[in-house]
PLY file of the C-alpha trace (Angstrom):
ply
format ascii 1.0
element vertex 245
property float x
property float y
property float z
element edge 244
property int vertex1
property int vertex2
end_header
35.72 -131.64 -7.56
32.97 -131.04 -10.11
33.16 -134.11 -12.35
31.83 -134.84 -15.83
31.42 -138.57 -16.53
31.87 -139.47 -20.19
30.41 -142.95 -20.30
27.82 -143.99 -17.73
28.04 -147.75 -17.70
29.02 -149.84 -14.68
32.38 -148.11 -14.26
30.88 -144.64 -14.59
28.24 -145.48 -12.00
30.85 -146.89 -9.61
32.94 -143.73 -9.98
29.84 -141.65 -9.21
29.11 -143.63 -6.03
32.65 -143.24 -4.70
32.89 -139.59 -5.78
29.69 -138.62 -3.92
30.78 -140.60 -0.86
34.00 -138.52 -0.81
32.25 -135.15 -1.13
32.64 -134.59 -4.88
29.87 -133.70 -7.34
28.99 -135.36 -10.63
27.56 -132.46 -12.59
27.28 -134.23 -15.93
26.89 -137.83 -17.12
27.01 -138.37 -20.88
26.43 -141.80 -22.38
25.34 -141.17 -25.98
25.44 -138.68 -28.83
21.93 -137.62 -27.83
23.27 -136.75 -24.37
26.00 -134.63 -25.96
23.38 -132.68 -27.92
21.22 -132.20 -24.85
23.83 -131.56 -22.14
27.24 -131.23 -23.79
27.27 -127.45 -23.53
27.67 -127.85 -19.75
31.02 -129.63 -20.01
32.81 -126.35 -19.30
31.37 -126.37 -15.75
33.46 -129.43 -14.85
36.80 -129.25 -13.06
37.72 -132.56 -14.70
36.18 -135.17 -17.01
36.54 -138.94 -16.59
36.07 -141.11 -19.68
35.08 -144.78 -19.37
33.09 -144.91 -22.59
33.66 -146.93 -25.77
36.79 -147.01 -27.97
34.92 -145.65 -30.98
33.89 -142.43 -29.19
36.80 -141.86 -26.78
38.95 -139.81 -29.16
36.04 -137.46 -29.93
35.35 -137.11 -26.20
38.98 -136.22 -25.51
38.98 -133.58 -28.25
35.82 -132.02 -26.84
37.63 -131.64 -23.52
40.77 -130.25 -25.17
38.67 -127.67 -27.05
37.55 -126.01 -23.79
40.59 -126.96 -21.67
38.82 -129.35 -19.33
41.37 -131.87 -17.96
40.40 -135.41 -18.96
41.15 -138.77 -17.35
40.77 -141.71 -19.74
40.35 -145.35 -18.71
38.82 -146.57 -21.97
41.11 -148.88 -23.95
41.12 -150.01 -27.57
41.95 -146.62 -29.16
45.75 -147.10 -28.98
46.27 -146.39 -32.70
45.35 -142.74 -32.02
47.35 -142.31 -28.82
50.43 -140.62 -30.30
48.25 -138.20 -32.24
46.23 -137.33 -29.13
49.40 -136.80 -27.08
50.62 -134.34 -29.71
47.28 -132.49 -29.69
47.36 -132.34 -25.89
50.74 -130.59 -25.97
49.83 -128.26 -28.84
46.57 -127.11 -27.22
47.98 -126.75 -23.71
45.54 -129.35 -22.40
45.77 -132.05 -19.73
45.36 -135.81 -20.31
45.78 -138.70 -17.90
45.58 -142.11 -19.59
46.02 -145.56 -18.10
44.85 -148.97 -19.30
44.24 -149.81 -15.64
43.72 -147.48 -12.66
43.96 -150.13 -9.96
46.85 -149.42 -7.56
47.28 -153.20 -7.17
47.55 -153.74 -10.92
50.16 -151.02 -11.24
52.23 -152.70 -8.53
51.67 -155.92 -10.52
53.18 -154.16 -13.56
56.33 -153.49 -11.50
56.56 -157.15 -10.46
56.04 -158.24 -14.07
58.90 -156.07 -15.31
61.23 -157.34 -12.56
60.37 -160.99 -13.25
60.89 -160.53 -17.01
64.40 -159.20 -16.39
65.22 -162.09 -14.07
63.84 -164.72 -16.45
65.38 -163.30 -19.63
68.45 -165.63 -19.59
66.33 -168.72 -18.87
65.24 -169.59 -22.39
63.88 -172.98 -21.35
60.77 -171.20 -20.03
58.03 -170.33 -22.50
56.16 -167.12 -21.64
52.41 -166.58 -22.06
49.64 -164.31 -20.79
46.00 -165.10 -20.07
43.35 -162.48 -19.33
39.72 -162.93 -18.29
37.03 -160.22 -18.38
33.26 -159.80 -18.51
31.48 -160.51 -21.79
30.68 -156.81 -22.34
34.33 -155.79 -22.69
34.78 -154.89 -26.34
38.56 -155.00 -26.82
40.63 -158.17 -26.68
43.32 -158.51 -25.53
42.71 -156.06 -22.70
44.80 -152.93 -22.45
46.28 -154.33 -19.24
47.34 -157.55 -20.98
48.92 -155.56 -23.81
50.92 -153.47 -21.33
52.07 -156.63 -19.53
53.15 -158.08 -22.88
54.96 -154.94 -24.01
56.81 -154.70 -20.70
57.93 -158.33 -21.03
59.11 -157.75 -24.60
61.05 -154.68 -23.46
62.75 -156.58 -20.64
63.54 -159.93 -22.27
65.63 -160.66 -25.33
63.73 -163.55 -26.88
60.31 -162.03 -27.57
59.78 -159.61 -30.46
56.02 -159.10 -30.50
52.77 -160.21 -28.88
49.99 -162.04 -30.73
46.42 -162.99 -30.00
46.03 -166.61 -28.83
48.87 -168.99 -27.89
51.76 -169.20 -30.34
54.41 -171.84 -31.03
56.71 -169.26 -32.60
59.49 -168.66 -30.03
59.71 -164.98 -31.05
56.03 -164.35 -30.25
54.31 -163.83 -26.90
50.82 -165.30 -26.96
47.91 -163.64 -25.16
44.77 -165.70 -24.55
41.57 -163.71 -23.94
38.57 -165.23 -22.13
35.18 -163.55 -21.77
32.56 -164.68 -19.23
29.73 -163.35 -17.08
30.52 -161.24 -14.00
34.32 -161.21 -14.30
35.85 -157.82 -13.31
39.30 -158.90 -14.52
42.06 -161.48 -14.00
45.54 -161.41 -15.56
48.05 -164.26 -15.38
51.65 -164.17 -16.61
53.06 -167.69 -16.95
56.60 -169.03 -17.41
56.41 -172.73 -18.23
59.21 -175.27 -18.61
59.50 -179.08 -18.59
60.54 -178.93 -14.94
58.22 -176.36 -13.40
55.88 -173.41 -13.88
56.14 -169.90 -12.48
53.00 -167.75 -12.41
52.13 -164.28 -11.21
48.50 -163.15 -11.25
46.19 -160.33 -10.31
42.44 -160.71 -9.80
40.12 -157.76 -9.29
37.40 -158.40 -6.70
35.25 -155.48 -7.85
35.34 -152.28 -9.89
35.93 -150.22 -6.75
39.73 -150.26 -7.07
39.59 -149.01 -10.66
37.10 -146.28 -9.78
39.11 -145.10 -6.77
42.28 -144.92 -8.88
40.49 -142.91 -11.56
39.31 -140.39 -8.96
42.85 -140.12 -7.59
44.04 -139.40 -11.12
41.31 -136.77 -11.57
42.34 -134.97 -8.37
46.00 -135.14 -9.45
45.30 -133.73 -12.93
43.47 -130.53 -11.95
45.64 -127.48 -12.55
48.19 -129.35 -14.68
49.04 -129.34 -18.38
50.50 -132.19 -20.39
50.17 -135.98 -20.58
50.35 -138.15 -17.49
50.07 -141.82 -16.50
49.97 -143.92 -13.36
53.70 -143.73 -12.66
53.25 -139.95 -12.24
50.45 -140.44 -9.75
52.19 -143.19 -7.81
55.29 -141.04 -7.34
53.34 -138.02 -6.07
52.05 -136.99 -2.66
48.55 -137.11 -4.10
48.03 -140.71 -2.94
48.29 -139.91 0.75
46.30 -136.69 0.36
43.40 -138.22 -1.60
39.94 -138.13 -0.02
0 1
1 2
2 3
3 4
4 5
5 6
6 7
7 8
8 9
9 10
10 11
11 12
12 13
13 14
14 15
15 16
16 17
17 18
18 19
19 20
20 21
21 22
22 23
23 24
24 25
25 26
26 27
27 28
28 29
29 30
30 31
31 32
32 33
33 34
34 35
35 36
36 37
37 38
38 39
39 40
40 41
41 42
42 43
43 44
44 45
45 46
46 47
47 48
48 49
49 50
50 51
51 52
52 53
53 54
54 55
55 56
56 57
57 58
58 59
59 60
60 61
61 62
62 63
63 64
64 65
65 66
66 67
67 68
68 69
69 70
70 71
71 72
72 73
73 74
74 75
75 76
76 77
77 78
78 79
79 80
80 81
81 82
82 83
83 84
84 85
85 86
86 87
87 88
88 89
89 90
90 91
91 92
92 93
93 94
94 95
95 96
96 97
97 98
98 99
99 100
100 101
101 102
102 103
103 104
104 105
105 106
106 107
107 108
108 109
109 110
110 111
111 112
112 113
113 114
114 115
115 116
116 117
117 118
118 119
119 120
120 121
121 122
122 123
123 124
124 125
125 126
126 127
127 128
128 129
129 130
130 131
131 132
132 133
133 134
134 135
135 136
136 137
137 138
138 139
139 140
140 141
141 142
142 143
143 144
144 145
145 146
146 147
147 148
148 149
149 150
150 151
151 152
152 153
153 154
154 155
155 156
156 157
157 158
158 159
159 160
160 161
161 162
162 163
163 164
164 165
165 166
166 167
167 168
168 169
169 170
170 171
171 172
172 173
173 174
174 175
175 176
176 177
177 178
178 179
179 180
180 181
181 182
182 183
183 184
184 185
185 186
186 187
187 188
188 189
189 190
190 191
191 192
192 193
193 194
194 195
195 196
196 197
197 198
198 199
199 200
200 201
201 202
202 203
203 204
204 205
205 206
206 207
207 208
208 209
209 210
210 211
211 212
212 213
213 214
214 215
215 216
216 217
217 218
218 219
219 220
220 221
221 222
222 223
223 224
224 225
225 226
226 227
227 228
228 229
229 230
230 231
231 232
232 233
233 234
234 235
235 236
236 237
237 238
238 239
239 240
240 241
241 242
242 243
243 244
C-alpha cells in the first residue's frame, strides 16, 4: 500500500514504523496546514489515507480525501457531531470511509464482552454502573471515544440508563464516566457494576500504541477498492484479518 498519514504525532509515527516493517510505503505525512500547502497536492498518489490528527481538522481532512476519491481510515475522535453528515457525504460522493473510536482488536472484543455483560446485568438493579477511562495528558477529548461507545452500548442493552454524563452521577438514570489524564498512559477502560454486596469489573489496558496502529493498517488494507462507510465489525467479520501482512 501507498499510505498518506494525516496527523504525524505518536500514533502516526507508530503506524509508519509498522507499515514499513510490513512492506508498505508512507508517501505523505501531513501534520499542519503548512504541510497541506506544501505537499497536499500529492494526496492523490496514495492508495489510502489514515487520519490520526486532531478533532478540529479531521472533518476537513476527510473531505479532502472524498474530493479525489482516496479511501480514508479515521481513528481521531471528538468530531462525533459531524459524523452523520460525513456519512451522508461519503455515500453521495461514492467515497470510502472507515471510522472507529478504537482500532485495537482486543478493545473490540472488549466491546462484545461489555454488551453481553450489560444484557446479563440489566435485571439486577441493585448494581450501580460506572465507567472510568485513563489516557495520556495530550489526549484532547474527554471522555474518550472508546468510553463513549462503552457507555452507549450499555445504555442500549440495559433498561435503567438513559444517557451518559461526564463525572460520577447519583442520578439513577445517568451513567457516569470519569476521565483521568496522566503521563505515559496509552489507555485503560474499566466498566464497573457496584452493589452493597460485591463489585463486578471488566477492564482493558493497552500496553502500547502498537495494537491500535496494527488495527488501523488492517482497516486500510480492507478499505482499498471499496465504497461506503465501514467500522470494526466489518473488518472483524472479514477474511482480511488472516490475510493481513
